[in-house]
N, CA and C atoms as an extended XYZ file, in Angstrom:
585
Properties=species:S:1:pos:R:3:atomname:S:1:resname:S:1:resid:I:1 pbc="F F F"
N       -27.102      197.825      112.139 N   UNK     1
C       -27.253      196.341      112.484 CA  UNK     1
C       -26.371      196.269      113.675 C   UNK     1
N       -26.962      195.777      114.771 N   UNK     2
C       -26.262      195.660      115.960 CA  UNK     2
C       -25.553      194.256      116.070 C   UNK     2
N       -24.336      193.922      115.942 N   UNK     3
C       -23.497      192.638      115.817 CA  UNK     3
C       -23.500      192.476      117.564 C   UNK     3
N       -24.098      191.654      117.995 N   UNK     4
C       -23.764      191.329      119.486 CA  UNK     4
C       -24.592      190.084      119.747 C   UNK     4
N       -24.149      189.320      120.711 N   UNK     5
C       -24.786      187.968      121.216 CA  UNK     5
C       -24.417      187.820      122.723 C   UNK     5
N       -25.577      187.087      123.269 N   UNK     6
C       -25.462      186.687      124.665 CA  UNK     6
C       -25.228      185.141      124.731 C   UNK     6
N       -24.272      184.677      125.377 N   UNK     7
C       -24.393      183.087      125.650 CA  UNK     7
C       -24.403      182.631      127.171 C   UNK     7
N       -25.192      181.757      127.310 N   UNK     8
C       -25.193      181.286      128.776 CA  UNK     8
C       -24.823      179.736      128.568 C   UNK     8
N       -23.900      179.249      129.629 N   UNK     9
C       -23.407      177.958      129.560 CA  UNK     9
C       -23.571      177.502      130.959 C   UNK     9
N       -24.311      176.425      131.548 N   UNK    10
C       -24.058      175.990      132.715 CA  UNK    10
C       -24.028      174.531      132.750 C   UNK    10
N       -22.970      173.903      133.436 N   UNK    11
C       -22.842      172.531      133.491 CA  UNK    11
C       -22.403      172.178      134.901 C   UNK    11
N       -22.260      170.899      135.135 N   UNK    12
C       -21.803      170.542      136.558 CA  UNK    12
C       -20.529      171.077      137.044 C   UNK    12
N       -19.754      171.532      135.989 N   UNK    13
C       -18.404      172.055      136.036 CA  UNK    13
C       -18.153      173.646      136.039 C   UNK    13
N       -18.918      174.352      135.332 N   UNK    14
C       -19.040      175.777      135.190 CA  UNK    14
C       -20.190      176.201      134.878 C   UNK    14
N       -20.422      177.615      135.241 N   UNK    15
C       -21.425      178.410      134.934 CA  UNK    15
C       -21.085      179.647      134.441 C   UNK    15
N       -21.357      180.098      133.164 N   UNK    16
C       -20.781      181.070      132.448 CA  UNK    16
C       -21.924      182.040      131.797 C   UNK    16
N       -21.701      183.268      131.967 N   UNK    17
C       -22.539      184.180      131.311 CA  UNK    17
C       -21.713      185.060      130.373 C   UNK    17
N       -21.936      185.262      129.234 N   UNK    18
C       -21.009      185.938      128.075 CA  UNK    18
C       -21.581      186.857      127.249 C   UNK    18
N       -21.367      188.110      127.110 N   UNK    19
C       -21.940      189.148      126.119 CA  UNK    19
C       -20.821      189.594      125.149 C   UNK    19
N       -20.959      189.495      124.067 N   UNK    20
C       -19.962      190.266      123.117 CA  UNK    20
C       -20.811      191.156      122.125 C   UNK    20
N       -20.049      192.251      122.049 N   UNK    21
C       -20.337      193.301      121.084 CA  UNK    21
C       -19.313      193.545      120.253 C   UNK    21
N       -19.455      193.064      118.974 N   UNK    22
C       -18.290      193.180      117.784 CA  UNK    22
C       -17.997      194.599      117.575 C   UNK    22
N       -18.883      195.504      117.479 N   UNK    23
C       -18.563      196.790      117.121 CA  UNK    23
C       -18.518      197.815      118.326 C   UNK    23
N       -17.406      197.495      118.943 N   UNK    24
C       -17.542      198.162      120.287 CA  UNK    24
C       -16.189      199.023      120.458 C   UNK    24
N       -15.773      199.492      121.686 N   UNK    25
C       -14.527      200.217      121.709 CA  UNK    25
C       -13.540      199.671      122.700 C   UNK    25
N       -13.541      198.232      122.920 N   UNK    26
C       -12.698      197.696      123.823 CA  UNK    26
C       -12.892      197.659      125.202 C   UNK    26
N       -14.029      197.629      125.512 N   UNK    27
C       -14.488      197.689      126.954 CA  UNK    27
C       -14.769      196.385      127.344 C   UNK    27
N       -14.345      196.050      128.591 N   UNK    28
C       -14.499      194.593      129.177 CA  UNK    28
C       -14.644      194.791      130.391 C   UNK    28
N       -15.816      194.018      130.955 N   UNK    29
C       -16.246      193.730      132.257 CA  UNK    29
C       -15.990      192.263      132.654 C   UNK    29
N       -14.977      191.762      133.302 N   UNK    30
C       -14.587      190.329      133.478 CA  UNK    30
C       -14.675      189.829      134.741 C   UNK    30
N       -15.226      188.758      135.139 N   UNK    31
C       -15.114      188.173      136.509 CA  UNK    31
C       -14.895      186.774      136.163 C   UNK    31
N       -13.823      186.318      136.364 N   UNK    32
C       -13.462      184.737      136.265 CA  UNK    32
C       -12.548      184.229      137.344 C   UNK    32
N       -12.538      183.166      137.669 N   UNK    33
C       -11.593      182.476      138.805 CA  UNK    33
C       -10.491      182.301      138.177 C   UNK    33
N       -10.178      182.527      137.136 N   UNK    34
C        -8.808      182.254      136.379 CA  UNK    34
C        -8.035      183.642      136.068 C   UNK    34
N        -7.278      184.160      137.092 N   UNK    35
C        -6.812      185.423      136.954 CA  UNK    35
C        -6.015      185.845      135.460 C   UNK    35
N        -5.063      184.875      135.228 N   UNK    36
C        -4.320      185.092      133.970 CA  UNK    36
C        -5.333      185.124      132.621 C   UNK    36
N        -6.184      184.145      132.555 N   UNK    37
C        -7.008      184.068      131.451 CA  UNK    37
C        -7.929      185.439      131.547 C   UNK    37
N        -8.379      185.987      132.766 N   UNK    38
C        -8.947      187.141      132.786 CA  UNK    38
C        -8.183      188.383      132.183 C   UNK    38
N        -6.943      188.373      132.548 N   UNK    39
C        -5.964      189.425      132.003 CA  UNK    39
C        -5.921      189.274      130.449 C   UNK    39
N        -5.874      188.178      129.847 N   UNK    40
C        -5.773      187.693      128.335 CA  UNK    40
C        -7.134      188.417      127.465 C   UNK    40
N        -8.152      187.858      128.318 N   UNK    41
C        -9.562      188.277      127.542 CA  UNK    41
C        -9.415      189.888      127.681 C   UNK    41
N        -9.043      190.430      128.828 N   UNK    42
C        -8.977      191.942      128.584 CA  UNK    42
C        -8.188      192.381      127.575 C   UNK    42
N        -6.983      191.728      127.335 N   UNK    43
C        -6.261      192.230      126.142 CA  UNK    43
C        -6.817      191.982      124.867 C   UNK    43
N        -7.496      190.952      124.628 N   UNK    44
C        -8.146      190.708      123.518 CA  UNK    44
C        -9.015      191.312      123.280 C   UNK    44
N       -10.203      191.869      124.133 N   UNK    45
C       -11.160      192.808      123.793 CA  UNK    45
C       -10.666      194.298      123.660 C   UNK    45
N        -9.521      194.690      124.410 N   UNK    46
C        -9.029      196.030      124.143 CA  UNK    46
C        -8.370      196.072      122.798 C   UNK    46
N        -7.831      195.155      122.366 N   UNK    47
C        -6.915      195.283      120.994 CA  UNK    47
C        -7.689      194.742      119.793 C   UNK    47
N        -8.725      194.085      119.930 N   UNK    48
C       -10.064      193.841      119.000 CA  UNK    48
C       -11.079      194.825      119.064 C   UNK    48
N       -11.139      195.773      119.960 N   UNK    49
C       -12.037      196.776      119.979 CA  UNK    49
C       -13.451      196.218      120.066 C   UNK    49
N       -13.680      195.030      120.692 N   UNK    50
C       -14.830      194.393      121.044 CA  UNK    50
C       -15.209      194.664      122.498 C   UNK    50
N       -16.392      194.825      122.861 N   UNK    51
C       -16.884      194.968      124.163 CA  UNK    51
C       -17.296      193.538      124.555 C   UNK    51
N       -16.767      193.213      125.687 N   UNK    52
C       -16.865      191.737      126.103 CA  UNK    52
C       -17.114      191.868      127.538 C   UNK    52
N       -18.245      190.979      128.066 N   UNK    53
C       -18.708      190.994      129.400 CA  UNK    53
C       -18.637      189.331      129.790 C   UNK    53
N       -17.992      188.997      130.622 N   UNK    54
C       -17.904      187.673      131.165 CA  UNK    54
C       -17.998      187.427      132.740 C   UNK    54
N       -19.066      186.621      133.321 N   UNK    55
C       -19.141      186.298      134.490 CA  UNK    55
C       -19.243      184.849      134.578 C   UNK    55
N       -17.926      184.388      135.190 N   UNK    56
C       -17.827      182.959      135.063 CA  UNK    56
C       -17.435      182.226      136.342 C   UNK    56
N       -17.940      181.113      136.730 N   UNK    57
C       -17.568      180.346      137.816 CA  UNK    57
C       -17.330      179.068      137.468 C   UNK    57
N       -16.340      178.355      138.042 N   UNK    58
C       -15.974      177.063      137.588 CA  UNK    58
C       -15.116      176.062      138.796 C   UNK    58
N       -15.023      175.122      138.740 N   UNK    59
C       -14.280      174.089      139.593 CA  UNK    59
C       -12.791      174.291      139.326 C   UNK    59
N       -12.453      175.593      139.819 N   UNK    60
C       -10.995      175.775      140.075 CA  UNK    60
C       -10.187      175.159      141.088 C   UNK    60
N       -11.020      174.710      141.963 N   UNK    61
C       -10.059      173.708      143.178 CA  UNK    61
C        -9.756      172.542      142.595 C   UNK    61
N       -10.165      172.226      141.278 N   UNK    62
C        -9.522      171.052      140.619 CA  UNK    62
C        -8.374      171.599      139.788 C   UNK    62
N        -8.610      172.404      138.775 N   UNK    63
C        -7.758      173.251      138.030 CA  UNK    63
C        -8.572      174.311      137.134 C   UNK    63
N        -7.892      174.917      136.407 N   UNK    64
C        -8.262      175.877      135.480 CA  UNK    64
C        -8.836      175.572      134.203 C   UNK    64
N        -8.849      174.263      134.050 N   UNK    65
C        -9.137      173.465      132.709 CA  UNK    65
C       -10.467      173.796      132.096 C   UNK    65
N       -11.401      173.521      132.925 N   UNK    66
C       -12.907      173.441      132.530 CA  UNK    66
C       -13.390      174.818      132.342 C   UNK    66
N       -13.022      175.928      133.260 N   UNK    67
C       -13.419      177.095      133.003 CA  UNK    67
C       -12.993      177.951      131.698 C   UNK    67
N       -11.542      177.588      131.736 N   UNK    68
C       -10.896      177.858      130.323 CA  UNK    68
C       -11.454      177.641      129.152 C   UNK    68
N       -11.679      176.191      129.102 N   UNK    69
C       -12.150      175.527      128.073 CA  UNK    69
C       -13.603      176.032      127.721 C   UNK    69
N       -14.426      176.249      128.609 N   UNK    70
C       -15.806      176.593      128.348 CA  UNK    70
C       -16.122      178.171      128.208 C   UNK    70
N       -15.150      178.954      128.652 N   UNK    71
C       -15.357      180.360      128.242 CA  UNK    71
C       -14.794      180.398      126.666 C   UNK    71
N       -13.902      179.579      126.250 N   UNK    72
C       -13.484      179.470      124.868 CA  UNK    72
C       -14.626      179.182      123.962 C   UNK    72
N       -15.464      178.138      124.402 N   UNK    73
C       -16.664      177.653      123.744 CA  UNK    73
C       -17.716      178.687      123.715 C   UNK    73
N       -17.962      179.449      124.806 N   UNK    74
C       -19.055      180.460      124.722 CA  UNK    74
C       -18.321      181.754      123.853 C   UNK    74
N       -17.354      181.902      124.007 N   UNK    75
C       -16.835      183.234      123.015 CA  UNK    75
C       -16.893      182.720      121.682 C   UNK    75
N       -16.591      181.592      121.429 N   UNK    76
C       -16.725      181.299      119.865 CA  UNK    76
C       -18.372      181.103      119.439 C   UNK    76
N       -19.041      180.722      120.324 N   UNK    77
C       -20.487      180.554      119.876 CA  UNK    77
C       -20.988      182.179      119.933 C   UNK    77
N       -20.624      183.147      120.549 N   UNK    78
C       -20.981      184.444      120.731 CA  UNK    78
C       -20.596      185.001      119.363 C   UNK    78
N       -19.305      184.848      118.689 N   UNK    79
C       -19.038      185.372      117.463 CA  UNK    79
C       -19.830      184.827      116.396 C   UNK    79
N       -20.125      183.538      116.250 N   UNK    80
C       -20.983      182.805      115.174 CA  UNK    80
C       -22.381      183.580      115.312 C   UNK    80
N       -22.998      183.719      116.443 N   UNK    81
C       -24.151      184.272      116.760 CA  UNK    81
C       -24.403      185.677      116.353 C   UNK    81
N       -23.187      186.387      116.712 N   UNK    82
C       -23.206      187.820      116.312 CA  UNK    82
C       -22.972      188.319      114.834 C   UNK    82
N       -22.282      187.577      114.196 N   UNK    83
C       -21.764      187.621      112.753 CA  UNK    83
C       -22.954      187.312      111.814 C   UNK    83
N       -23.825      186.387      112.180 N   UNK    84
C       -25.025      186.018      111.476 CA  UNK    84
C       -24.552      185.358      110.092 C   UNK    84
N       -25.076      185.898      109.113 N   UNK    85
C       -24.445      185.336      107.672 CA  UNK    85
C       -23.123      185.893      107.193 C   UNK    85
N       -22.673      186.637      107.872 N   UNK    86
C       -21.194      187.357      107.571 CA  UNK    86
C       -21.200      188.189      106.409 C   UNK    86
N       -22.558      188.595      105.980 N   UNK    87
C       -22.584      189.754      104.674 CA  UNK    87
C       -21.670      190.818      104.957 C   UNK    87
N       -20.862      191.090      103.947 N   UNK    88
C       -20.111      192.202      103.855 CA  UNK    88
C       -18.584      192.189      104.718 C   UNK    88
N       -18.414      191.177      105.397 N   UNK    89
C       -17.088      191.237      106.366 CA  UNK    89
C       -16.109      191.111      105.579 C   UNK    89
N       -14.961      191.356      105.807 N   UNK    90
C       -13.710      191.139      105.152 CA  UNK    90
C       -13.365      189.671      105.301 C   UNK    90
N       -13.713      188.924      106.253 N   UNK    91
C       -13.498      187.455      106.320 CA  UNK    91
C       -12.066      187.173      106.808 C   UNK    91
N       -11.173      187.587      106.255 N   UNK    92
C        -9.657      187.250      106.751 CA  UNK    92
C        -9.275      188.406      107.444 C   UNK    92
N        -8.252      187.968      108.532 N   UNK    93
C        -7.463      188.951      109.252 CA  UNK    93
C        -5.945      188.474      109.466 C   UNK    93
N        -5.268      189.367      109.622 N   UNK    94
C        -3.738      189.114      109.976 CA  UNK    94
C        -3.154      189.987      110.757 C   UNK    94
N        -2.595      189.673      112.024 N   UNK    95
C        -1.916      190.615      112.882 CA  UNK    95
C        -0.531      190.033      113.494 C   UNK    95
N         0.520      190.786      113.495 N   UNK    96
C         1.694      190.588      114.114 CA  UNK    96
C         1.629      191.510      115.319 C   UNK    96
N         1.965      191.008      116.482 N   UNK    97
C         2.182      191.933      117.679 CA  UNK    97
C         3.437      191.588      118.580 C   UNK    97
N         4.228      192.571      118.834 N   UNK    98
C         5.470      192.256      119.544 CA  UNK    98
C         5.034      192.490      121.034 C   UNK    98
N         5.655      191.878      121.743 N   UNK    99
C         5.740      192.081      123.335 CA  UNK    99
C         7.095      191.948      123.851 C   UNK    99
N         7.530      192.968      123.862 N   UNK   100
C         9.089      192.947      124.176 CA  UNK   100
C         9.856      191.990      123.275 C   UNK   100
N        10.495      190.936      124.001 N   UNK   101
C        11.220      189.991      123.156 CA  UNK   101
C        10.487      189.170      122.291 C   UNK   101
N         9.286      188.898      122.552 N   UNK   102
C         8.178      188.061      121.706 CA  UNK   102
C         7.837      188.461      120.608 C   UNK   102
N         7.429      187.772      119.443 N   UNK   103
C         6.649      188.295      118.391 CA  UNK   103
C         5.469      187.084      118.046 C   UNK   103
N         4.334      187.447      118.018 N   UNK   104
C         3.430      186.511      117.749 CA  UNK   104
C         2.665      187.096      116.368 C   UNK   104
N         2.335      186.174      115.584 N   UNK   105
C         1.263      186.261      114.444 CA  UNK   105
C         0.210      185.459      114.495 C   UNK   105
N        -0.930      186.049      114.195 N   UNK   106
C        -2.140      185.355      114.206 CA  UNK   106
C        -2.960      185.771      112.847 C   UNK   106
N        -3.328      184.660      112.317 N   UNK   107
C        -3.944      184.738      110.914 CA  UNK   107
C        -5.482      183.977      111.069 C   UNK   107
N        -6.413      184.623      110.518 N   UNK   108
C        -7.819      183.950      110.663 CA  UNK   108
C        -8.496      184.188      109.489 C   UNK   108
N        -9.492      183.195      109.372 N   UNK   109
C       -10.252      183.028      108.092 CA  UNK   109
C       -11.748      182.594      108.800 C   UNK   109
N       -12.735      183.264      108.663 N   UNK   110
C       -14.056      183.121      109.271 CA  UNK   110
C       -14.856      182.218      108.276 C   UNK   110
N       -14.481      181.088      108.040 N   UNK   111
C       -14.659      180.470      106.861 CA  UNK   111
C       -15.969      179.467      106.885 C   UNK   111
N       -16.242      179.298      108.200 N   UNK   112
C       -17.085      178.236      108.804 CA  UNK   112
C       -16.596      177.065      108.638 C   UNK   112
N       -15.197      176.766      108.402 N   UNK   113
C       -14.558      175.363      108.449 CA  UNK   113
C       -13.547      175.589      109.504 C   UNK   113
N       -13.825      175.056      110.888 N   UNK   114
C       -12.995      175.120      111.765 CA  UNK   114
C       -11.676      174.416      111.951 C   UNK   114
N       -10.401      175.270      112.203 N   UNK   115
C        -9.266      174.447      112.095 CA  UNK   115
C        -8.220      175.317      113.101 C   UNK   115
N        -7.500      174.679      113.722 N   UNK   116
C        -6.604      175.265      114.654 CA  UNK   116
C        -5.063      174.695      114.075 C   UNK   116
N        -4.136      175.649      113.840 N   UNK   117
C        -2.737      175.308      113.684 CA  UNK   117
C        -1.967      176.393      114.701 C   UNK   117
N        -1.264      175.684      115.468 N   UNK   118
C        -0.474      176.690      116.374 CA  UNK   118
C         1.210      175.974      116.460 C   UNK   118
N         1.889      177.194      116.222 N   UNK   119
C         3.230      176.880      116.293 CA  UNK   119
C         3.796      177.846      117.443 C   UNK   119
N         3.807      177.317      118.492 N   UNK   120
C         4.396      178.048      119.784 CA  UNK   120
C         5.071      177.120      120.781 C   UNK   120
N         6.018      177.510      121.290 N   UNK   121
C         6.710      176.942      122.429 CA  UNK   121
C         6.824      177.682      123.762 C   UNK   121
N         6.169      177.322      124.743 N   UNK   122
C         6.040      178.037      125.870 CA  UNK   122
C         7.274      177.628      126.860 C   UNK   122
N         8.301      178.575      127.280 N   UNK   123
C         9.299      178.111      127.889 CA  UNK   123
C         8.847      177.692      129.377 C   UNK   123
N         7.924      177.943      130.009 N   UNK   124
C         7.444      177.675      131.262 CA  UNK   124
C         6.095      176.877      131.164 C   UNK   124
N         5.843      175.915      131.988 N   UNK   125
C         4.512      175.253      132.222 CA  UNK   125
C         3.485      175.881      132.888 C   UNK   125
N         3.831      177.165      133.416 N   UNK   126
C         2.826      177.830      134.306 CA  UNK   126
C         3.205      179.251      134.221 C   UNK   126
N         2.110      180.127      134.184 N   UNK   127
C         2.305      181.514      134.489 CA  UNK   127
C         1.462      181.756      135.733 C   UNK   127
N         2.062      182.007      136.720 N   UNK   128
C         1.350      182.306      138.067 CA  UNK   128
C         0.649      180.760      138.187 C   UNK   128
N        -0.673      180.783      138.373 N   UNK   129
C        -1.370      179.451      138.610 CA  UNK   129
C        -1.649      178.786      137.446 C   UNK   129
N        -1.500      179.555      136.361 N   UNK   130
C        -2.398      179.195      134.939 CA  UNK   130
C        -1.349      178.263      134.152 C   UNK   130
N        -1.984      177.056      133.869 N   UNK   131
C        -1.191      176.248      133.187 CA  UNK   131
C        -1.103      176.364      131.537 C   UNK   131
N         0.107      176.784      131.127 N   UNK   132
C         0.220      177.086      129.691 CA  UNK   132
C        -0.424      176.354      128.640 C   UNK   132
N        -0.460      174.918      128.948 N   UNK   133
C        -1.100      174.085      127.823 CA  UNK   133
C        -2.690      174.496      127.770 C   UNK   133
N        -3.259      175.291      128.592 N   UNK   134
C        -4.579      175.818      128.505 CA  UNK   134
C        -4.724      176.669      127.423 C   UNK   134
N        -3.647      177.293      126.993 N   UNK   135
C        -3.645      178.306      125.709 CA  UNK   135
C        -4.289      177.672      124.581 C   UNK   135
N        -3.627      176.292      124.273 N   UNK   136
C        -4.209      175.545      123.137 CA  UNK   136
C        -5.639      175.177      123.369 C   UNK   136
N        -5.881      174.636      124.527 N   UNK   137
C        -7.349      174.127      124.695 CA  UNK   137
C        -8.285      175.406      124.442 C   UNK   137
N        -7.871      176.546      125.076 N   UNK   138
C        -8.894      177.722      124.773 CA  UNK   138
C        -8.982      178.072      123.276 C   UNK   138
N        -7.829      178.070      122.601 N   UNK   139
C        -7.826      178.493      121.162 CA  UNK   139
C        -8.471      177.438      120.314 C   UNK   139
N        -8.458      176.173      120.575 N   UNK   140
C        -9.107      175.278      119.783 CA  UNK   140
C       -10.447      175.255      120.025 C   UNK   140
N       -11.009      175.348      121.138 N   UNK   141
C       -12.583      175.398      121.521 CA  UNK   141
C       -12.973      176.660      120.887 C   UNK   141
N       -12.264      177.718      121.030 N   UNK   142
C       -12.764      178.919      120.424 CA  UNK   142
C       -13.047      178.795      118.778 C   UNK   142
N       -11.702      178.257      118.088 N   UNK   143
C       -11.869      178.053      116.898 CA  UNK   143
C       -13.074      177.158      116.342 C   UNK   143
N       -13.104      176.189      117.081 N   UNK   144
C       -14.248      175.178      116.788 CA  UNK   144
C       -15.500      175.953      116.792 C   UNK   144
N       -15.814      176.518      117.769 N   UNK   145
C       -17.215      177.017      117.955 CA  UNK   145
C       -17.377      178.304      117.072 C   UNK   145
N       -16.221      179.025      116.890 N   UNK   146
C       -16.619      180.189      116.115 CA  UNK   146
C       -16.466      179.790      114.564 C   UNK   146
N       -16.196      178.639      114.302 N   UNK   147
C       -16.378      177.983      113.024 CA  UNK   147
C       -15.185      178.745      112.266 C   UNK   147
N       -14.012      178.936      112.564 N   UNK   148
C       -13.020      179.833      111.895 CA  UNK   148
C       -11.710      179.188      112.025 C   UNK   148
N       -11.019      179.282      110.874 N   UNK   149
C        -9.655      178.627      110.565 CA  UNK   149
C        -8.768      179.618      111.229 C   UNK   149
N        -8.057      179.070      112.151 N   UNK   150
C        -7.101      179.976      113.020 CA  UNK   150
C        -5.619      179.375      112.947 C   UNK   150
N        -4.649      180.287      112.628 N   UNK   151
C        -3.382      180.033      112.654 CA  UNK   151
C        -2.610      180.918      113.627 C   UNK   151
N        -1.880      180.121      114.606 N   UNK   152
C        -0.960      180.975      115.465 CA  UNK   152
C         0.443      180.597      115.269 C   UNK   152
N         1.308      181.667      115.148 N   UNK   153
C         2.691      181.287      114.857 CA  UNK   153
C         3.406      182.424      115.681 C   UNK   153
N         4.099      181.676      116.841 N   UNK   154
C         5.042      182.437      117.513 CA  UNK   154
C         6.480      182.492      116.971 C   UNK   154
N         7.018      183.510      116.455 N   UNK   155
C         8.228      183.813      115.685 CA  UNK   155
C         9.420      183.531      116.598 C   UNK   155
N         9.424      184.040      117.809 N   UNK   156
C        10.329      184.079      118.769 CA  UNK   156
C         9.789      184.575      120.121 C   UNK   156
N        10.665      184.331      121.137 N   UNK   157
C        10.137      184.740      122.474 CA  UNK   157
C        10.805      183.921      123.731 C   UNK   157
N        11.092      184.395      124.841 N   UNK   158
C        11.653      183.838      125.767 CA  UNK   158
C        10.879      183.870      127.078 C   UNK   158
N         9.952      184.938      127.238 N   UNK   159
C         9.132      185.033      128.430 CA  UNK   159
C         7.635      184.548      127.976 C   UNK   159
N         7.365      183.530      128.761 N   UNK   160
C         5.935      182.878      128.461 CA  UNK   160
C         4.935      183.693      128.576 C   UNK   160
N         4.727      184.617      129.808 N   UNK   161
C         3.748      185.711      129.842 CA  UNK   161
C         3.819      186.569      128.478 C   UNK   161
N         4.938      187.136      128.225 N   UNK   162
C         4.992      187.885      126.911 CA  UNK   162
C         4.345      187.028      125.671 C   UNK   162
N         4.697      185.865      125.452 N   UNK   163
C         4.345      185.204      124.278 CA  UNK   163
C         2.960      185.070      124.495 C   UNK   163
N         2.298      184.611      125.475 N   UNK   164
C         0.827      184.353      125.441 CA  UNK   164
C         0.017      185.752      125.293 C   UNK   164
N         0.669      186.645      125.903 N   UNK   165
C        -0.105      188.112      125.761 CA  UNK   165
C         0.002      188.578      124.339 C   UNK   165
N         0.900      188.437      123.730 N   UNK   166
C         1.177      188.644      122.335 CA  UNK   166
C         0.374      188.020      121.447 C   UNK   166
N         0.012      186.655      121.825 N   UNK   167
C        -0.891      185.734      120.929 CA  UNK   167
C        -2.353      186.424      121.024 C   UNK   167
N        -2.785      186.637      122.485 N   UNK   168
C        -4.029      187.214      122.602 CA  UNK   168
C        -4.450      188.462      122.046 C   UNK   168
N        -3.455      189.202      121.982 N   UNK   169
C        -3.491      190.722      121.451 CA  UNK   169
C        -3.647      190.617      119.909 C   UNK   169
N        -2.725      189.651      119.404 N   UNK   170
C        -2.837      189.608      117.760 CA  UNK   170
C        -4.034      188.904      117.439 C   UNK   170
N        -4.696      187.887      118.397 N   UNK   171
C        -5.829      187.378      118.014 CA  UNK   171
C        -6.964      188.515      117.829 C   UNK   171
N        -7.171      189.184      118.884 N   UNK   172
C        -8.147      190.345      118.875 CA  UNK   172
C        -8.098      191.276      117.785 C   UNK   172
N        -6.742      191.653      117.360 N   UNK   173
C        -6.279      192.559      116.049 CA  UNK   173
C        -6.831      191.766      114.974 C   UNK   173
N        -6.397      190.566      114.713 N   UNK   174
C        -6.694      189.948      113.468 CA  UNK   174
C        -8.385      189.605      113.261 C   UNK   174
N        -9.136      189.363      114.558 N   UNK   175
C       -10.559      189.186      114.289 CA  UNK   175
C       -11.165      190.627      114.129 C   UNK   175
N       -10.584      191.757      114.664 N   UNK   176
C       -11.220      193.097      114.394 CA  UNK   176
C       -11.094      193.250      113.075 C   UNK   176
N       -10.030      192.881      112.299 N   UNK   177
C        -9.863      192.869      110.817 CA  UNK   177
C       -10.820      192.278      109.948 C   UNK   177
N       -11.000      190.994      110.483 N   UNK   178
C       -11.924      189.727      109.651 CA  UNK   178
C       -13.346      190.118      109.814 C   UNK   178
N       -13.556      190.832      110.973 N   UNK   179
C       -15.030      191.118      111.207 CA  UNK   179
C       -15.454      192.545      110.689 C   UNK   179
N       -14.608      193.387      110.206 N   UNK   180
C       -14.847      194.609      109.675 CA  UNK   180
C       -15.628      194.562      108.415 C   UNK   180
N       -16.717      195.397      108.337 N   UNK   181
C       -17.725      195.622      107.263 CA  UNK   181
C       -16.985      196.304      106.084 C   UNK   181
N       -16.706      195.873      105.005 N   UNK   182
C       -16.186      196.486      103.962 CA  UNK   182
C       -17.172      196.915      102.919 C   UNK   182
N       -17.472      198.109      102.657 N   UNK   183
C       -18.636      198.609      101.813 CA  UNK   183
C       -18.342      198.083      100.579 C   UNK   183
N       -17.241      197.626      100.211 N   UNK   184
C       -16.943      197.235       98.522 CA  UNK   184
C       -17.518      195.741       98.425 C   UNK   184
N       -17.618      194.941       99.621 N   UNK   185
C       -17.928      193.628       99.551 CA  UNK   185
C       -19.625      193.663       99.359 C   UNK   185
N       -19.936      192.951       98.250 N   UNK   186
C       -21.512      192.815       98.160 CA  UNK   186
C       -21.781      191.451       98.429 C   UNK   186
N       -22.517      191.324       99.388 N   UNK   187
C       -23.024      189.895       99.768 CA  UNK   187
C       -21.971      189.125      100.660 C   UNK   187
N       -21.869      187.865      100.356 N   UNK   188
C       -21.096      186.892      101.328 CA  UNK   188
C       -19.909      186.955      100.501 C   UNK   188
N       -18.501      186.914      101.371 N   UNK   189
C       -17.363      187.058      100.810 CA  UNK   189
C       -16.964      185.577      100.352 C   UNK   189
N       -17.487      184.966       99.491 N   UNK   190
C       -17.033      183.550       99.083 CA  UNK   190
C       -17.625      183.403       97.626 C   UNK   190
N       -16.803      182.604       96.906 N   UNK   191
C       -17.159      182.274       95.612 CA  UNK   191
C       -18.247      181.234       95.748 C   UNK   191
N       -18.467      180.534       96.819 N   UNK   192
C       -19.554      179.667       97.043 CA  UNK   192
C       -20.903      180.258       97.232 C   UNK   192
N       -21.070      181.654       97.588 N   UNK   193
C       -22.256      182.234       97.976 CA  UNK   193
C       -22.638      182.094       99.274 C   UNK   193
N       -21.933      181.487      100.209 N   UNK   194
C       -22.261      181.273      101.742 CA  UNK   194
C       -20.871      180.591      102.263 C   UNK   194
N       -21.000      180.991      103.595 N   UNK   195
C       -19.795      180.697      104.379 CA  UNK   195
C       -20.473      179.722      105.583 C   UNK   195
């Protein structure tokens, strides 16, 4: 079974083409007008062992908000489509990732009940030209569209770049665990019989 999906989203603000292969080897081909987000998506794909291809254009002359948000939407939709009925997956994932002085933890449940809890303080409002408040925007739209329960806890950290990078790496690793097929699991991993 090939677990992959392609998403296209075109609005008056953005034009995005995204392809996700869950059972990949961490390869990414990314073209976005938001350089820091491109860097984070690369880290996410590499540490999650996902193959991720993104070609995005957006109204970054205003700011990076719409492009960042819409890439989150597309990535979430790709996960839902690629996973199908989620038969045989582990469903839950948990990862701690250190990045120098920062330590981030991400816990996910591919529950079909979207929710985001984030406990993180970013010392700086920007990393380069990237507004750090967009991390929340990306994660919320990703969780919503992926229909997942997503908890992000930054235990400590001083450098905003390190904190955000630790989050994205931990997100990739937690989702790698949650999407893994476990041969011991028969059917849907839920007492309800569906997710």
